[in-house]
N, C-alpha and C positions, 0 to 999 in steps of 0.2 A: 504495499499500499504505500509505503513512505516512497519508494521507486516510481511510483504512479503519480504520486504528489509532485516530486521532483521534476519527472518529466515536465508536467504539465505548467509548473512554473519556467521551466525553461523555455516552454513553447512561446508562454505569454510575453516572458523577455526579448525574444526573437521576433515576434511579431505585435510589440508595443502600439502601432499605429492601426493595424486592424483590431487589435483587444478594444482601443479605446475606443474606433468607432464604433464599435458592437455594444460598448457598452451606453453611447450617449444615443446610438439609436434607440435599444433600450428603455431608458429612461424615458425619452423625449414621446415615445408609443406610449409607455406606462401612464406617464402624469398629464398627458393630451386627452389620453382617454378617460382617467382620475377627473380633469377640469371640466371637461365634458357633460362628463354624469352630474357633479355638484351643479354647475349652473342650469340643467335642466332639472335632478331631483330635488334639489333643495327648496325652489319657488314650487314644485308640484305635489311636493308632500305637504307644504303650508296648505295648498289651497285644500287639500285633500283632508285634512285637520279639520278644518274650517266648515267644507261643503260635505258633509256624509253623505249625498244623493251619489255624488260621484266615489266616493272613496271604495265601496265595496268593489265596482266594477275594475279602477284603477289598480288596484292593491291583488285583486285574485289573479290579474294578467301578469302584474309584476313576479307575482309567486311564483305563477307557471313559469316565469323565467328562470328561475332559479336552481330546476328540477332538470336543465337541458344543460348537458354536459359542455365546456369551453370546446372541444374540437368538435362537437355539434353544429354551434353556433358557426364556426369558421365554414364548415362543410355546406351548411343552409347558403351563405351571404357567397362563396366562392363563385356558382353560377349567376350570382345577379351584378356583383360587382368585379368580379375578376382576382387579379392577386396584387400582390403588393402592400403597401402602409396601409391605404384609405380601409382597404374592407379588414384587413388587421383591427385598425383604430374601430370601427363600428363595432366588429364583435368584442373587443375588450371595454368600450362604453356600454354595450347591452352587458356585458356582466358585472362593471361596476355601479348601475343604477339601482339596481335590488336592495343591497342592506343601507346605501343612503338615505333611497326614498324611504324605506320601513322605518328608520330608526328615526329621520325627520318626521315620519307623522305620529310615531309613538312621545317621542320628547314635545310636541306641539298636543298633541292629544291628551298626553300625562300631566296636565297644567293647571293646577286646583283652580276651577270658576272663581271662587274668593276671590283669589290674586287678581283675573281681570276685572271683577267688580270692584275691587278698592282702588283698582287704578284709573277705572273710569268715573267714580266718584269725586278722584283728584284732577279730572276736568283733561284727562290725555284723550285724543283722540284714536282711532284704530289703528294708524302709522305708528303714532308714538309708543303705542301700547306694543305693536309689534316688535319696534326698533328696541325698546329700555325696557319690556318687562320678558315678553313669551321668546324672543330669542336667547336673552342671556339663559334663562332659562332651561330652555330645548337643546343649547349648544353643546352639555355633554355627550348627548344620546348622539346629537347629531355629527360630532368626533368621532364617537364609536362607530358609526356606522363607516363614517371615510376613512377608517385607520383599517377596517375589514375589507371593505374595497379596497382599499391601495395594495393590502399584501395580496388579495386575488390577482388582481389585475396584473402586479409586478411577476406573480409566478405563473401566471397564464401567458403573459405576453411571450414566454418561450415557444406557445405554440404557432406564434406568426410566422415560424421560418418554414413551417410546413405550406403558406403560400405564399414565401416570397417578402414577407413583412422586415426581415432584417432582426437584430438585437440578438442577444447572447443564444435563443434556442437554437442558433445554426451550428454554433458548435457543440451543441446538445444532438441535433440532429444527424451533423456529421459524424459526430463519434458513436451513436449506435449504429447507423449505417455501415461505418469501417471497422467496427469493434474495437475503436481506439479510444480508449477508459482514460488515457490524460487529455484528450480535446475534449470529451465530456465533462471531466472536471472541470476545466476549463469555463464552460458556460454555465455548468450547476452550481458552483462554490459561489459566484460572484451573485448570482441570481438568488442564491437563499439570505447570502448576506444585504443585500438590496432590501429582501422582504424584512428581514431581521431590524435592519436600520429604519425602515418604511414604520411600523409596527413600534420602536421605540419612539420615534418622534412625535407620533400621534399620541401616544399613550402618555407621555410628558406634557403634550400641549392639552391633553384633557386635565390632567392633573393640576394644571397652573388656569384653568378654566374653573375647574371645582375650589381652589384656594380663593380664588378669586372671588366666588360666588359667598363663601362661607366668610370672608371679611370685609 
């Protein structure tokens, strides 16, 4: 095992530029998908929390997406959008949406109505209540959903290599195809590290938000 790890390390040293480009592609793909998921799902989660008539339909549709494997999403999108960065981005965005939307919905639905009534009694309008009361209270759950989405997207972005999306998954696919375990490690280890780092970062942000609320 040590020999395989040493060989993988030598490969990275000998192909630094290619490796760095793969890491950059992986991060760009992952965080773009996460950003799009946040932009779409946080407002949609707030709307669902406030309008129960559409909540059931939207949440059922989103929950159904969670049972579809990541690779299956790529296969479904492949005939529609072809190969490359964009299809991989669409597939990863679909993967990122459920945890963000569900946690946003639960965060806003879980706010005590008495808190809202107290804010209204102080003369706040709907926008002020959303910005100053609801959003801060729901933020820990929103961040928790974002953390889950980030880890899932970074891990699943390796599958983008199957449709030409690039990233670290290229090393994993090539390593498996050629039974080249050092090359497999070149892709797998950085992905694991990136996933762990993203979880640690979001967990730190979550703790800061909770601590700020208590203060």
